[in-house]
C-alpha positions, 0 to 999 in steps of 0.5 A: 553278051552274057546275061549278068543274071542268068549267064544266058547268051540270049540278050538283045540291045534295047537302048543305045545312047552311043558314046557318052561321058562317064557318069561319075567323073567330073573334071576340073572346071578349067580343064580343056574339054577332051573329046575322049571324055565322051567316048564311052559306049552306053547301052542297055541289053535285055535278057530274053531268058530271065528278063533282066535289063542290064548295062551292056558294058562299061569301060569307065573307072568308077569315081563316085564323088560323094553327093549330099543325100537329098531330103527326099531319100531320107524321108523315103527311108524313114517311110520304108522302115515304118512300112516294113515294121507295120507289116511285121517284117522287122523281127529279130535283133541283128542287121547287115546293110549292103550299102549304095556308093551314092551314100545314105544308110538305114542303119540309124533307123534300125538302130533306134529299133534295137537292131545291131550288127551280128557277130562276124561271120554270122547271118543277120535277121534283117539284111538291107540293100537299098539301091546297092545291088544294081551297081555290081557287075556279077548279079548272080554273085550279088544275090548269092551273097545277100542270101547267105547273109540272111538268117534261115528265119530272116528277111532280105529287104531290097529296094530298087528303081522299078524298070516298069516306072522307067519305061512308063515314064520314059526315064531313058537317062536312068541308064548310066555307067556303073548301074549294071542292072535295072530290075523288074519284079519279074526278073528279081523274082527269078534271081531270088528263086535261083538262090533259094529265096521267095518273094513275100511282100512288096511296097511301092513308093513315089521316089524316082517316079516309082520304086519298089521295096521287097521282102524275101525269105528262104525257101519256097513259100505260099505266103506271097502278098497281094502286092507282089501278085498285083505288081507282077500282073501289071508288069506282065500287062505292060510287057516289061520283059519284052524287047519291043516295050523297052525299045520305047526308051530309045524314042524317049531319049531322042525326043528329050535330047532334041527338045532340050536343045531347042528349048535352051537355044530359044531361051538363049535367043531371048537373052534369058540366063538359064542355070540348072540345079543338080549335077546328077548322073542322069544329067550327064548323058542328057547334056552331052547328047544335047551338045549343051555348053555355057552359052545356053546353060550358064552353070549347074549348082549342086550341094556336094562340095566334091562336085563344086569347082568342077564341070559337067562331063563332056561340056564346059558348063561349070558346077557351082555352089547353091550360094553362087546360084543365088548370087547370080540371080538366074532367070530360069533354073532347070531342076534335073531331079524332080524329087528335089523340088519340095526341098529346093523350094523350101531352101531357096524361096528367092527362086520361086517361079523360076524352076523348070523341072526336067520330068519325064512326060509318060513317053512309054507304052501304056503311059497313064497321064495321071502318073506324071501330070498329077505331080505339078505344083505351083511355081514351076513348069515341066520341061517337056512342055517347054514354057515360054519364060 
């Protein structure tokens, strides 16, 4: 394939999930499960020239049912804006945001600080992109557009789920249809250079196991921060732009699917009623590849009204409301997004002790156990240890 970031033809397949359902199309609950639902190729390619990891191809039609923005994302946005302000990068009074189809916005937070949209056709002193750029097939056009929207003295802020975190934590199911690019800071630096911008600063957050927010400015600059240099050095040590490193995700995928299938079958054999919480896109390929059905997973609860009354793609597992989840009084609840744990523990105290969190277990190369094991909290278990309930 032709690289989405640099147009090179020197790409290599590093993760292949075969044919899976579209990650954002949730059929009506009572509809028949059609094998064609699970007929969409899903694979990741790595460009040997620029280091960009990317979706190999996408024959799906975006649906993107509107989800409910988790508290973890709202908290992270507030923390990010505060960190950027403290570092002196919120100058000027105009802002443009390139949003994500998943929802959420930093504009209210910037509005409280006096930022307003610029006049039509004018660049802004602050340009925001929080998980938005990754959805665009033409990555070259993406960064040209954002560079043009940034004032000559302005700053471009880009937040992304770190490829280094994806690899280190074995987060293979971050790969999904509609997500066209998976950034390392190394690859992002090259793409910014190609549009005449330079990295100035970087901040790291725990969201999704590791996200990075960067500040970029126009021109070649010598004021790159120690945080940028440290992250680049860590990525180099990991080998995040090397195919052999990324290919560890294939092992993580196969092991995760096999273990989930075994655990669910064991729970069903013991008469345990297992439910899940979070009809997240990352659960689509997992459940489909594991052959999950309602006999081992009764239902998936989700706060999004747009998803309720539908089913998980490629399965007959219905999506229900949180109220129905509580009414059904499950024995075990599989949380598909670990970042939601504090929020759901607070909202649903009646489920204390029933949570099993689907969290990566550091399957990647050079994984540091402290990166994952330190996240455990009372009242829940990690799925990868398959607790006997």
